[in-house]
C-alpha positions as CSV (number, residue, x, y, z in Angstrom):
1,M,47.2,22.2,51.5
2,P,46.1,18.7,51.0
3,V,47.1,17.1,47.7
4,W,43.5,16.3,46.6
5,I,42.5,20.0,47.0
6,A,45.5,21.1,45.0
7,K,44.7,18.6,42.2
8,A,41.1,19.8,42.2
9,I,42.1,23.4,41.9
10,S,44.4,22.7,39.0
11,Q,41.6,20.8,37.2
12,S,38.7,23.1,37.7
13,P,38.7,27.0,37.8
14,R,35.2,26.9,39.2
15,I,36.3,24.9,42.2
16,F,39.1,27.4,42.8
17,K,36.5,30.2,43.1
18,N,34.8,28.3,45.9
19,F,38.1,27.2,47.5
20,R,37.7,29.6,50.4
21,F,34.3,28.3,51.3
22,F,35.5,24.7,51.3
23,V,38.6,25.5,53.4
24,N,36.5,27.2,56.0
25,F,34.0,24.3,55.9
26,S,36.7,21.7,56.4
27,S,38.5,23.8,59.1
28,S,35.3,24.2,61.1
29,C,34.7,20.5,60.9
30,A,38.2,19.8,62.2
31,L,38.1,22.3,65.0
32,K,34.8,21.4,66.8
33,P,33.2,18.2,67.6
34,I,29.9,17.3,65.7
35,C,28.1,16.4,68.9
36,D,28.3,20.0,70.1
37,R,24.7,21.6,69.8
38,E,26.0,25.0,68.7
39,E,28.2,23.4,66.1
40,G,25.3,21.2,64.9
41,T,23.4,24.4,64.1
42,R,26.3,25.8,62.1
43,L,26.6,22.5,60.2
44,D,22.9,22.6,59.4
45,W,23.5,26.1,58.0
46,D,26.5,24.9,56.0
47,Y,24.4,22.0,54.7
48,E,21.8,24.4,53.4
49,E,24.6,26.4,51.8
50,L,26.0,23.3,50.1
51,K,22.6,22.2,48.9
52,H,21.9,25.6,47.4
53,T,25.3,25.6,45.7
54,M,24.8,22.0,44.4
55,Q,21.4,22.9,42.9
56,S,22.8,26.0,41.2
57,Y,25.6,24.0,39.6
58,A,23.1,21.3,38.5
59,A,20.6,23.8,37.1
60,S,23.5,25.4,35.0
61,G,24.5,22.0,33.6
62,D,27.8,21.8,35.5
63,F,27.3,18.3,36.6
64,S,30.9,17.7,37.8
65,N,30.8,20.6,40.4
66,A,27.3,19.6,41.4
67,L,28.3,16.1,42.2
68,Y,31.5,17.3,43.9
69,T,29.4,19.5,46.1
70,L,27.0,16.7,46.8
71,N,29.9,14.5,47.9
72,H,31.0,17.2,50.4
73,M,27.7,16.9,52.1
74,K,29.0,13.6,53.6
75,T,30.9,15.7,56.2
76,V,27.5,16.5,57.7
77,L,26.0,13.6,59.7
78,G,23.3,11.7,57.8
79,K,23.9,13.6,54.6
80,P,23.4,13.6,51.7
81,T,20.0,11.9,51.6
82,A,18.2,10.4,48.7
83,Y,16.3,13.6,48.4
84,D,19.6,15.5,47.8
85,Y,20.4,13.0,45.0
86,N,16.9,13.5,43.7
87,A,17.4,17.3,43.7
88,L,20.7,16.9,41.8
89,M,18.9,14.9,39.1
90,Y,15.8,17.2,39.0
91,Y,17.8,20.4,38.5
92,Y,20.3,18.8,36.1
93,L,17.4,17.5,34.0
94,K,16.0,21.1,33.8
95,S,19.3,22.4,32.4
96,Q,20.1,22.5,28.7
97,N,23.3,20.6,28.8
98,I,22.5,17.0,29.7
99,L,24.5,13.8,29.5
100,L,22.2,10.8,30.4
101,E,25.2,8.6,31.1
102,R,26.1,10.8,34.2
103,L,22.6,10.4,35.6
104,K,22.7,6.7,35.2
105,E,26.1,6.6,36.9
106,V,24.6,8.5,39.9
107,Y,21.7,6.1,40.0
108,I,24.0,3.0,40.0
109,G,26.1,4.7,42.7
110,M,23.0,5.1,44.9
111,Q,22.2,1.4,44.4
112,R,25.8,0.3,45.4
113,T,26.7,2.6,48.2
114,G,23.5,4.3,49.2
115,P,21.4,6.1,49.9
116,A,18.9,3.7,48.2
117,P,16.8,5.2,45.5
118,N,13.2,6.0,46.6
119,A,9.9,6.4,44.6
120,S,10.8,10.1,44.0
121,T,14.2,9.1,42.5
122,F,12.5,6.9,39.9
123,N,9.7,9.4,39.2
124,T,12.2,12.2,38.6
125,L,14.3,10.0,36.3
126,I,11.3,8.7,34.4
127,S,9.7,12.1,33.9
128,G,13.1,13.6,32.8
129,M,13.6,10.8,30.3
130,V,10.1,11.2,28.9
131,K,10.5,14.9,28.6
132,L,13.8,14.4,26.7
133,G,12.0,11.8,24.4
134,N,14.3,9.0,25.5
135,I,11.6,6.4,25.9
136,K,13.9,3.4,26.1
137,E,15.8,4.8,29.1
138,A,12.5,5.9,30.7
139,Y,11.1,2.3,30.3
140,F,14.4,1.0,31.8
141,F,13.8,3.1,35.0
142,V,10.1,2.0,35.0
143,E,11.3,-1.6,35.2
144,E,13.9,-0.7,37.8
145,M,11.3,1.0,39.9
146,Y,8.9,-1.9,39.7
147,R,11.7,-4.3,40.7
148,S,12.6,-2.1,43.7
149,G,9.1,-2.5,45.1
150,Y,7.6,0.8,44.1
151,E,4.7,1.4,41.8
152,P,5.0,4.0,39.1
153,S,2.3,6.7,39.4
154,A,-0.6,6.7,36.9
155,R,0.3,10.2,35.9
156,C,3.9,9.2,35.1
157,L,3.0,6.2,33.0
158,S,0.2,8.2,31.3
159,K,2.8,10.8,30.2
160,M,5.1,8.1,29.1
161,L,2.4,6.4,27.0
162,K,1.5,9.7,25.3
163,K,5.2,10.3,24.5
164,T,5.6,6.8,23.0
165,L,2.6,7.4,20.8
166,E,3.9,10.9,19.8
167,F,7.2,9.3,18.6
168,G,5.5,6.3,17.0
169,F,7.2,3.7,19.2
170,V,4.9,0.8,18.7
171,V,6.6,-1.9,20.9
172,E,7.3,0.5,23.8
173,S,3.6,1.8,23.6
174,I,2.3,-1.8,24.1
175,S,4.8,-2.4,26.9
176,V,3.7,0.7,28.8
177,F,0.1,0.0,28.2
178,E,0.4,-3.6,29.6
179,L,2.2,-2.2,32.6
180,M,-0.5,0.3,33.2
181,L,-3.1,-2.4,32.8
182,G,-1.3,-4.6,35.4
183,L,-1.4,-1.7,37.9
184,E,-5.1,-1.1,37.0
185,Y,-4.3,2.3,35.4
186,Y,-6.4,3.0,32.4
187,P,-5.6,5.4,29.5
188,T,-7.8,8.3,28.7
189,E,-10.1,8.0,25.7
190,P,-7.9,10.2,23.4
191,T,-4.8,8.3,24.4
192,M,-6.5,4.9,23.8
193,T,-7.8,6.0,20.4
194,S,-4.3,7.1,19.4
195,L,-2.9,3.8,20.5
196,I,-5.5,1.8,18.5
197,F,-4.9,4.0,15.5
198,M,-1.1,3.6,15.6
199,L,-1.4,-0.2,15.9
200,C,-3.9,-0.4,13.1
201,K,-1.7,1.8,10.9
202,S,1.2,-0.6,11.6
203,W,-1.1,-3.5,10.5
204,M,-1.0,-4.8,14.1
205,I,-4.8,-5.1,14.0
206,S,-5.0,-8.4,15.9
207,E,-2.9,-6.8,18.7
208,A,-5.1,-3.7,18.7
209,Y,-8.3,-5.8,18.9
210,S,-6.8,-8.0,21.7
211,L,-5.9,-4.9,23.8
212,F,-9.3,-3.6,23.2
213,C,-11.0,-6.8,24.3
214,V,-8.9,-6.9,27.5
215,L,-10.4,-3.5,28.5
216,L,-13.9,-4.6,27.6
217,D,-13.5,-7.6,29.9
218,K,-12.5,-5.3,32.7
219,G,-15.6,-3.2,32.1
220,I,-13.7,-0.2,30.7
221,Y,-15.7,1.3,27.9
222,Y,-14.7,4.1,25.6
223,G,-16.7,6.3,23.2
224,V,-17.8,5.5,19.7
225,H,-14.8,7.2,18.1
226,T,-12.4,4.6,19.7
227,Y,-14.6,1.8,18.6
228,N,-14.8,3.1,15.0
229,T,-11.0,3.1,14.6
230,I,-10.7,-0.7,15.3
231,L,-14.0,-1.4,13.4
232,W,-12.6,0.2,10.2
233,A,-9.3,-1.6,10.6
234,L,-11.0,-5.0,11.0
235,F,-13.1,-4.6,7.9
236,K,-10.1,-3.4,5.8
237,S,-8.1,-6.4,6.9
238,D,-10.8,-8.9,5.8
239,Q,-11.8,-9.7,9.4
240,S,-15.5,-9.0,8.7
241,Y,-16.8,-11.6,11.2
242,T,-14.8,-10.1,14.0
243,A,-15.9,-6.6,13.0
244,L,-19.6,-7.6,13.0
245,G,-19.1,-9.1,16.5
246,L,-17.6,-5.8,17.7
247,F,-20.4,-3.8,16.1
248,S,-23.0,-6.0,18.0
249,T,-21.0,-5.6,21.2
250,M,-21.1,-1.8,20.8
251,K,-24.8,-1.8,20.6
252,K,-25.2,-4.2,23.6
253,R,-23.0,-2.0,25.8
254,G,-25.2,1.0,25.0
255,I,-22.7,2.7,22.7
256,V,-24.8,4.2,19.9
257,P,-23.2,3.7,16.4
258,N,-22.8,6.9,14.5
259,V,-22.5,7.6,10.7
260,C,-18.8,6.4,10.7
261,S,-19.8,3.1,12.4
262,Y,-22.5,2.4,9.9
263,T,-20.3,3.5,6.9
264,A,-17.6,1.0,8.1
265,L,-20.3,-1.7,8.2
266,I,-21.5,-0.9,4.7
267,Y,-17.8,-0.8,3.5
268,G,-17.3,-4.3,4.9
269,F,-20.4,-5.7,3.1
270,C,-19.4,-4.1,-0.2
271,K,-15.9,-5.5,0.1
272,E,-17.4,-9.0,0.6
273,G,-19.6,-8.4,-2.5
274,L,-22.8,-8.4,-0.4
275,L,-24.6,-5.4,-1.9
276,E,-28.0,-6.4,-0.6
277,D,-26.7,-6.5,2.9
278,A,-25.0,-3.1,2.4
279,L,-28.3,-1.6,1.1
280,C,-30.2,-3.1,4.1
281,C,-27.7,-1.5,6.4
282,L,-28.2,1.8,4.7
283,D,-32.0,1.5,5.3
284,K,-31.4,0.5,8.9
285,M,-29.1,3.5,9.3
286,K,-31.8,5.8,8.1
287,S,-34.4,4.2,10.3
288,D,-32.1,4.8,13.4
289,D,-32.2,8.5,12.6
290,C,-28.5,8.4,11.5
291,K,-28.2,10.2,8.2
292,P,-25.7,8.8,5.8
293,N,-23.0,11.2,4.6
294,V,-21.1,11.6,1.3
295,K,-18.5,9.0,2.3
296,T,-21.3,6.4,2.9
297,Y,-22.7,6.9,-0.6
298,T,-19.2,7.0,-2.1
299,V,-18.5,3.5,-0.7
300,I,-21.6,2.0,-2.4
301,I,-20.9,4.0,-5.6
302,K,-17.4,2.5,-5.7
303,F,-18.8,-1.0,-5.3
304,H,-21.0,-0.4,-8.4
305,C,-18.1,1.0,-10.4
306,D,-15.8,-1.9,-9.4
307,H,-18.5,-4.3,-10.8
308,R,-19.0,-2.1,-13.9
309,N,-22.6,-1.1,-12.9
310,I,-22.0,2.5,-13.9
311,E,-25.8,3.2,-14.4
312,E,-26.4,2.2,-10.7
313,A,-23.6,4.5,-9.7
314,F,-25.2,7.4,-11.6
315,N,-28.6,6.5,-10.0
316,L,-27.0,6.7,-6.5
317,L,-25.3,10.0,-7.4
318,D,-28.8,11.4,-8.3
319,T,-30.2,10.0,-4.9
320,M,-27.4,11.8,-3.1
321,E,-28.2,15.1,-4.6
322,M,-32.0,14.7,-4.1
323,E,-31.3,14.1,-0.4
324,G,-29.3,17.3,-0.2
325,F,-25.8,15.9,-0.3
326,V,-23.2,17.4,-2.6
327,P,-20.8,14.8,-4.0
328,D,-17.2,15.6,-3.2
329,L,-14.2,15.1,-5.5
330,Q,-13.5,11.6,-4.2
331,T,-17.0,10.5,-5.4
332,Y,-16.5,12.0,-8.8
333,N,-13.0,10.5,-9.1
334,V,-14.4,7.0,-8.5
335,I,-17.0,7.4,-11.3
336,L,-14.5,9.1,-13.7
337,R,-12.1,6.2,-13.5
338,E,-14.8,3.6,-14.4
339,L,-16.1,5.8,-17.3
340,C,-12.6,5.8,-18.7
341,H,-12.4,2.0,-18.3
342,Q,-15.7,1.7,-20.3
343,D,-14.6,4.3,-22.8
344,R,-17.8,6.3,-22.3
345,V,-16.6,9.6,-23.7
346,A,-19.9,11.5,-23.7
347,D,-20.6,10.7,-20.0
348,L,-17.1,11.5,-19.1
349,S,-17.3,15.0,-20.7
350,K,-20.7,15.6,-18.9
351,L,-19.3,14.6,-15.5
352,M,-16.2,16.8,-15.9
353,L,-18.6,19.7,-16.7
354,D,-20.6,18.9,-13.6
355,I,-17.4,19.0,-11.5
356,D,-16.6,22.4,-12.9
357,Q,-20.1,23.8,-12.3
358,K,-20.0,22.6,-8.6
359,G,-16.8,24.7,-8.2
360,L,-14.6,21.7,-7.5
361,S,-11.0,21.8,-8.7
362,P,-9.6,18.6,-10.1
363,D,-6.7,17.3,-8.0
364,S,-3.9,14.9,-8.6
365,Y,-6.3,11.9,-7.9
366,T,-8.7,13.2,-10.5
367,Y,-6.0,13.2,-13.2
368,A,-4.7,9.9,-11.9
369,A,-8.2,8.4,-12.3
370,L,-8.6,9.8,-15.8
371,A,-5.1,8.8,-16.9
372,G,-5.1,5.4,-15.3
373,G,-8.5,4.6,-16.9
374,M,-7.5,5.8,-20.3
375,L,-4.2,3.9,-20.2
376,K,-6.2,0.6,-19.6
377,T,-8.2,1.3,-22.8
378,G,-5.0,2.0,-24.8
379,K,-5.4,5.8,-25.2
380,V,-1.8,6.5,-24.5
381,E,-1.6,9.6,-26.7
382,I,-4.6,11.2,-25.1
383,V,-3.1,10.6,-21.6
384,N,0.1,12.2,-22.8
385,D,-1.7,15.3,-23.9
386,L,-3.7,15.4,-20.7
387,F,-0.6,15.4,-18.6
388,L,1.2,18.0,-20.7
389,D,-1.8,20.4,-20.8
390,K,-3.2,20.0,-17.3
391,I,-0.8,18.5,-14.8
392,L,2.7,19.5,-15.8
393,R,1.7,23.2,-16.2
394,G,0.8,24.2,-12.7
395,C,-1.7,21.6,-11.3
396,P,-0.8,19.9,-8.0
397,Q,1.3,16.8,-8.5
398,D,2.3,13.9,-6.4
399,V,4.5,10.8,-6.9
400,A,1.5,8.7,-8.1
401,V,0.7,11.2,-10.8
402,Y,4.3,11.3,-12.0
403,N,4.4,7.5,-12.0
404,I,1.4,7.4,-14.4
405,Y,3.0,10.0,-16.6
406,F,6.3,8.0,-16.6
407,N,4.3,4.9,-17.6
408,C,2.7,6.8,-20.4
409,L,6.0,8.1,-21.7
410,C,7.6,4.6,-21.5
411,L,4.6,3.1,-23.4
412,L,5.2,5.7,-26.1
413,G,8.9,4.6,-26.3
414,R,10.1,7.9,-24.7
415,S,12.0,6.4,-21.8
416,E,14.9,8.9,-22.2
417,E,12.4,11.8,-21.7
418,A,11.0,10.1,-18.6
419,L,14.6,9.8,-17.2
420,L,15.2,13.6,-17.8
421,L,11.9,14.4,-16.0
422,L,13.2,12.9,-12.8
423,N,15.3,16.0,-12.1
424,D,12.2,18.2,-12.7
425,M,10.3,16.0,-10.3
426,R,12.9,16.4,-7.5
427,E,13.1,20.2,-8.1
428,K,9.3,20.4,-7.4
429,G,9.8,18.6,-4.1
430,V,8.4,15.3,-5.2
431,L,10.6,12.4,-4.3
432,P,10.7,9.3,-6.6
433,N,9.9,5.9,-5.1
434,N,10.6,2.4,-6.2
435,I,7.6,2.4,-8.5
436,T,9.1,5.4,-10.3
437,Y,12.4,3.7,-10.9
438,N,10.9,0.4,-11.8
439,T,8.6,2.1,-14.3
440,I,11.6,3.7,-16.1
441,L,13.5,0.4,-16.0
442,K,10.5,-1.3,-17.6
443,G,10.5,1.3,-20.3
444,F,14.1,0.7,-21.2
445,R,13.5,-3.0,-21.1
446,K,10.6,-2.7,-23.6
447,E,12.9,-0.7,-25.9
448,D,15.5,-3.6,-25.7
449,N,18.0,-1.3,-23.9
450,I,18.6,-3.8,-21.0
451,D,22.2,-2.7,-20.7
452,V,21.1,0.8,-20.1
453,A,18.5,-0.5,-17.6
454,L,21.1,-2.4,-15.6
455,K,23.3,0.7,-15.5
456,L,20.4,2.8,-14.3
457,L,19.7,0.2,-11.6
458,D,23.2,0.9,-10.2
459,H,22.9,4.7,-10.5
460,F,19.4,5.4,-9.2
461,D,19.1,6.9,-5.7
462,W,17.0,4.1,-4.2
463,G,17.4,5.2,-0.6
464,A,17.7,2.9,2.4
465,S,15.5,0.2,1.0
466,G,17.5,-0.2,-2.2
467,P,16.2,-1.9,-5.4
468,N,13.7,-4.7,-4.8
469,V,13.1,-8.0,-6.5
470,V,10.7,-6.3,-8.9
471,S,13.5,-4.1,-10.1
472,F,15.7,-7.0,-10.9
473,N,12.9,-9.1,-12.4
474,T,12.1,-6.2,-14.8
475,I,15.5,-6.6,-16.4
476,L,15.8,-10.4,-15.9
477,S,12.6,-11.1,-17.8
478,A,13.8,-9.2,-20.8
479,A,17.2,-10.9,-20.7
480,C,15.5,-14.3,-20.5
481,K,13.2,-13.6,-23.4
482,Q,16.3,-12.7,-25.5
483,G,18.3,-15.7,-24.3
484,N,21.0,-13.3,-23.1
485,T,23.1,-15.6,-21.0
486,S,25.8,-13.0,-20.0
487,M,23.2,-10.5,-18.9
488,I,21.4,-13.1,-16.8
489,R,24.7,-13.9,-15.0
490,R,25.3,-10.2,-14.3
491,I,21.8,-9.8,-12.9
492,F,22.2,-12.8,-10.7
493,Y,25.5,-11.4,-9.4
494,R,23.9,-8.1,-8.5
495,M,21.0,-9.8,-6.8
496,E,23.4,-11.9,-4.7
497,Y,25.3,-8.7,-3.8
498,E,22.1,-7.0,-2.7
499,G,20.9,-10.1,-0.8
500,I,17.8,-10.4,-2.9
501,K,16.4,-14.0,-3.4
502,L,14.6,-15.2,-6.5
503,D,10.9,-15.2,-6.3
504,G,8.2,-17.0,-8.4
505,F,8.5,-14.5,-11.3
506,S,12.3,-14.9,-11.4
507,F,12.0,-18.7,-11.7
508,T,9.3,-18.3,-14.3
509,S,11.6,-16.0,-16.3
510,L,14.3,-18.7,-16.1
511,I,12.0,-21.3,-17.5
512,Q,11.2,-19.0,-20.4
513,Y,15.0,-18.6,-20.9
514,F,15.6,-22.3,-21.2
515,C,12.6,-22.6,-23.5
516,T,14.0,-19.8,-25.7
517,V,17.4,-21.4,-26.0
518,G,15.8,-24.8,-26.6
519,K,17.0,-26.5,-23.4
520,F,13.6,-27.9,-22.4
521,P,15.0,-30.7,-20.2
522,E,16.2,-28.0,-17.8
523,C,12.7,-26.8,-17.1
524,P,11.6,-29.8,-15.0
525,K,14.7,-29.3,-12.8
526,I,13.7,-25.7,-12.1
527,L,10.1,-26.8,-11.3
528,E,11.5,-29.5,-8.9
529,T,13.7,-26.9,-7.1
530,M,10.7,-24.6,-6.7
531,I,8.5,-27.4,-5.3
532,L,11.2,-28.6,-2.9
533,E,12.7,-25.3,-1.8
534,G,10.1,-22.7,-2.7
535,P,8.6,-20.6,-3.8
536,S,5.9,-23.0,-5.1
537,P,5.2,-22.7,-8.8
538,T,1.9,-21.1,-9.8
539,I,-0.2,-21.8,-12.8
540,I,1.4,-18.8,-14.4
541,T,4.8,-20.7,-14.3
542,F,3.2,-23.7,-15.9
543,N,1.4,-21.6,-18.5
544,V,4.7,-20.1,-19.6
545,L,6.1,-23.6,-20.1
546,L,2.9,-24.7,-22.0
547,G,3.1,-21.7,-24.3
548,A,6.8,-22.3,-25.1
549,L,6.2,-26.0,-25.8
550,C,3.2,-25.2,-28.1
551,K,5.3,-22.6,-29.9
552,A,8.0,-25.1,-30.5
553,G,5.5,-27.6,-31.9
554,L,5.6,-29.9,-28.9
555,L,1.9,-30.1,-28.4
556,G,2.0,-33.6,-27.1
557,S,4.3,-32.7,-24.2
558,A,2.2,-29.6,-23.4
559,Y,-1.0,-31.7,-23.4
560,R,0.6,-34.3,-21.0
561,I,1.7,-31.5,-18.6
562,C,-1.9,-30.2,-18.6
563,E,-3.2,-33.7,-17.8
564,Y,-0.7,-34.0,-14.9
565,L,-1.8,-30.6,-13.5
566,R,-5.4,-31.7,-13.3
567,N,-4.6,-34.0,-10.4
568,T,-2.5,-31.4,-8.5
569,E,-3.2,-28.5,-6.2
570,C,-2.4,-26.2,-9.2
571,P,-5.0,-27.3,-11.8
572,P,-5.0,-25.7,-15.3
573,D,-7.0,-22.5,-15.6
574,T,-8.7,-20.8,-18.6
575,S,-5.4,-19.5,-19.9
576,S,-3.9,-23.0,-19.9
577,Y,-6.7,-24.3,-22.0
578,K,-6.6,-21.2,-24.3
579,I,-2.9,-21.9,-25.0
580,L,-3.6,-25.5,-25.9
581,I,-6.8,-24.7,-27.9
582,H,-4.9,-22.1,-30.0
583,A,-2.1,-24.7,-30.7
584,C,-4.7,-27.3,-31.7
585,I,-6.3,-24.9,-34.1
586,R,-3.0,-24.1,-35.7
587,S,-2.1,-27.8,-36.1
588,H,-5.7,-28.7,-37.2
589,N,-5.9,-31.2,-34.3
590,H,-9.7,-31.5,-34.0
591,Y,-9.7,-34.5,-31.7
592,W,-7.7,-32.8,-29.0
593,L,-9.7,-29.6,-29.6
594,G,-12.9,-31.3,-28.7
595,Q,-11.2,-33.1,-25.8
596,L,-10.0,-29.8,-24.3
597,F,-13.5,-28.3,-24.5
598,R,-14.9,-31.3,-22.7
599,E,-12.2,-31.0,-20.0
600,M,-12.9,-27.3,-19.5
601,R,-16.6,-28.1,-18.9
602,S,-15.7,-30.9,-16.4
603,Q,-13.4,-28.4,-14.6
604,R,-16.2,-25.9,-14.6
605,L,-14.2,-23.4,-16.6
606,K,-15.8,-21.2,-19.1
607,P,-13.8,-20.1,-22.2
608,D,-13.1,-16.3,-22.3
609,V,-13.6,-14.0,-25.2
610,L,-10.1,-14.6,-26.5
611,T,-10.6,-18.3,-26.5
612,Y,-13.7,-18.0,-28.5
613,Q,-11.9,-15.6,-30.8
614,Y,-9.2,-18.3,-31.5
615,L,-11.9,-21.0,-32.1
616,I,-14.0,-18.8,-34.4
617,K,-11.0,-17.8,-36.4
618,G,-10.0,-21.4,-36.9
619,L,-13.6,-22.4,-37.9
620,C,-13.9,-19.5,-40.4
621,R,-10.6,-20.4,-41.9
622,E,-12.0,-23.9,-42.6
623,G,-15.3,-22.4,-43.9
624,K,-17.4,-23.6,-41.0
625,I,-19.3,-20.3,-40.6
626,S,-22.5,-21.8,-39.2
627,V,-20.5,-23.4,-36.4
628,A,-18.7,-20.1,-35.8
629,L,-22.1,-18.3,-35.5
630,Q,-23.3,-21.0,-33.0
631,L,-20.2,-20.3,-30.9
632,R,-21.1,-16.6,-31.0
633,D,-24.6,-17.4,-29.7
634,Q,-23.0,-19.6,-27.0
635,M,-20.9,-16.6,-25.9
636,L,-24.0,-14.5,-25.4
637,E,-25.6,-17.3,-23.4
638,N,-22.5,-17.2,-21.2
639,D,-22.8,-13.4,-20.7
640,L,-19.8,-12.8,-22.9
641,T,-19.9,-10.0,-25.5
642,P,-18.3,-10.8,-28.8
643,N,-15.6,-8.2,-29.6
644,I,-15.2,-6.5,-33.0
645,A,-12.3,-8.8,-33.9
646,I,-14.7,-11.8,-33.8
647,Y,-17.3,-10.1,-35.9
648,N,-14.7,-9.0,-38.5
649,T,-13.5,-12.6,-38.8
650,I,-17.0,-13.9,-39.5
651,L,-17.8,-11.0,-41.9
652,E,-14.6,-11.6,-43.9
653,A,-15.4,-15.3,-44.1
654,M,-19.0,-14.6,-45.2
655,L,-17.9,-12.2,-47.9
656,K,-15.3,-14.6,-49.3
657,R,-18.0,-17.2,-49.8
658,G,-20.6,-14.7,-51.2
659,M,-22.9,-14.8,-48.2
660,F,-23.9,-11.1,-48.8
661,W,-27.4,-11.2,-47.3
662,D,-26.0,-13.0,-44.2
663,T,-23.4,-10.3,-44.0
664,V,-26.0,-7.5,-44.0
665,S,-27.9,-9.3,-41.3
666,L,-24.8,-9.6,-39.2
667,L,-23.9,-6.0,-39.6
668,R,-27.4,-5.0,-38.4
669,I,-27.0,-7.3,-35.4
670,M,-23.7,-5.6,-34.6
671,T,-25.3,-2.2,-34.8
672,K,-28.2,-3.3,-32.7
673,D,-25.9,-4.7,-30.0
674,G,-23.8,-1.5,-29.9
675,C,-20.7,-3.1,-31.4
676,K,-18.9,-0.2,-33.1
677,F,-17.4,-0.8,-36.5
678,N,-13.7,-0.1,-36.7
679,D,-11.3,0.7,-39.6
680,T,-10.9,-3.1,-40.2
681,T,-14.6,-3.5,-40.6
682,S,-14.8,-0.6,-43.1
683,E,-11.8,-1.9,-45.0
684,I,-13.3,-5.5,-45.3
685,I,-16.5,-4.1,-46.8
686,R,-14.8,-1.5,-49.1
687,R,-12.5,-4.2,-50.4
688,E,-15.5,-6.3,-51.4
689,V,-17.3,-3.4,-52.9
690,S,-14.2,-2.4,-54.9
691,K,-14.1,-5.9,-56.5
692,G,-17.3,-5.1,-58.4
693,S,-19.0,-8.3,-57.4
694,L,-21.9,-6.3,-55.9
695,K,-22.8,-4.5,-59.1
696,R,-25.5,-7.1,-59.7
697,L,-26.8,-6.6,-56.2
698,P,-27.2,-2.8,-55.8
699,S,-29.5,-3.0,-52.8
700,I,-26.9,-4.9,-50.8
701,A,-24.2,-2.4,-51.8
702,K,-26.5,0.4,-50.7
703,C,-27.0,-1.3,-47.3
704,F,-23.3,-1.7,-46.8
705,E,-22.6,2.0,-47.6
706,S,-25.5,3.1,-45.4
707,L,-24.4,1.0,-42.4
708,I,-20.7,2.1,-42.7
709,C,-21.6,5.8,-43.1
710,N,-24.0,5.8,-40.2
711,D,-21.5,4.3,-37.9
712,G,-18.9,6.7,-39.1
713,E,-21.1,9.6,-38.3
714,R,-21.7,8.3,-34.8
715,E,-18.0,8.0,-34.3
716,M,-17.5,11.6,-35.5
717,S,-20.1,12.7,-33.0
718,H,-18.4,10.9,-30.2
719,R,-15.1,12.5,-31.1
720,A,-16.7,16.0,-31.2
721,V,-18.1,15.5,-27.7
722,A,-14.7,14.4,-26.4
723,S,-12.9,17.4,-27.8
């Protein structure tokens, strides 16, 4: 027995079972010449037997024996052929036990010693790789096929493209698409729509549009659904001009826009603040016999809500219902949020009742809209009750809702409770994200527990992304405000360990730190570093420095910085002037105060409500009430509504100087303008009444009591509606 046969028997029991067959085969080859016609027939029969055996081994996943059998075909003249190798690959790929390295080795062997791979070889390997989901290997064989002078079939590449889209392989999808394009193979409409959608979802919108334009240039047109995908993406990425061009191209090519196309156009106009154009588009849509849907109206309603035109939003809601459209929960959520922002309790209650009557169940977005809006108006306690009663007792929840609730707890100083709620969150299948952890860190920072916050930063399960720069800045800003040098060093060490670089907020916090510890000369060095190495300082950075200088009584230095900024690419904003104006009022520096107002006008900056509040407070302190009233009138001319704090300041100054009839007039103006009295207003008047100075003026005392009582009743009415 030859040595190689004995070795094979000892290594493989399966080969031993077929030993008799191979002995007979080799003996027959040795006994008779191949040129004999009869023997040639027998060899053909043996070849068929070998081929069948090889295929059986391959189909069962026994690659070693399959390859061994294939090699024995070499005893037959002209065998094995490329088709035998292809059959080995085909049947092995159908088995359940596949090692891709073995197939690659066979392919490399064919290239080196023959038979040379043919088109079927490549198609078999590519189809097998695609079926297994190994897109990278499939693309390798596509490139090999192309280099070998064969063209991959349209069917093969189409399958491969679909698989890359299924697995979300963006780069590979583009490569396969470009290869198909080079061979003048064009994807089907559903495949092309999926490709465009995946690219847009990955924010590769320019790439998606470029691929789309290439097809248009080749005269390949798809249906309106494919166009709409790229149209929406262009509008959402602020490429309105390009999107309008595409919309025009659609119509020129005879593709009729549908409701989704027009809604995208309206969305784009609204996003650009072009309401008139959006409404014209709505009219055009109707004239083209394309009825708007709920989403179309919701886009315009959101525009009105974003611009605080809540009455217009309600009018459009009525129009929807008159035209037979039933608003969905998303429409209501948009309006609910704005009602919360404007503190319109009565309208809020009415809308919630309307939602209930229409049989709509509030979802997590509804509660998020309610809670988010109320938090902005400072109603933290109400939000806390809302979450406890509605959300955390059975209503659907997601991570956004939990994050709002965590924010609410942290604002109430209950960060420990928020930390405990993390476990409950996970048990309900909701995974925390970076916003969750950063919110809790912010809570502990506000409670001056920055040591605890730093420990939590190390113990939180951040996942693969790890803590981000916001996480570190949350703790860093607190440490800088406190002037806590050792904590700042610890944070910098951790940031260096995580490979996170300082951003603009980090540098701004450092400037605040040096101001806190009185090392003002260090601040210009930091600013120089930012200018030379980045990130460039923003006006927020300079405003922090201005505020710190003014607080330290260094108004001159602050004013000089403001003068310097006017000639840079980062000119002072309203907040900059507000800081300096407030400092001038405190230091009674009337010259610079007038100078700052003139500079604001030259910079085309208008003072905000808070700036006017500072000015009016300073004027009232000095008894210049008539000037304060002039500023109040100036506010109204500038479309600014004086807040209750401004009115209270003027009221208190008037009463101190015995201007009782002027006080009554101002109270009536407040009532007429819808400015609600607060507890401070009532206290100011009650304090004056209690002095007894109004005993000689009973009519004025009666007016005071009437106005305060009437406003109190209105407030009670609002509270009753809310409950």
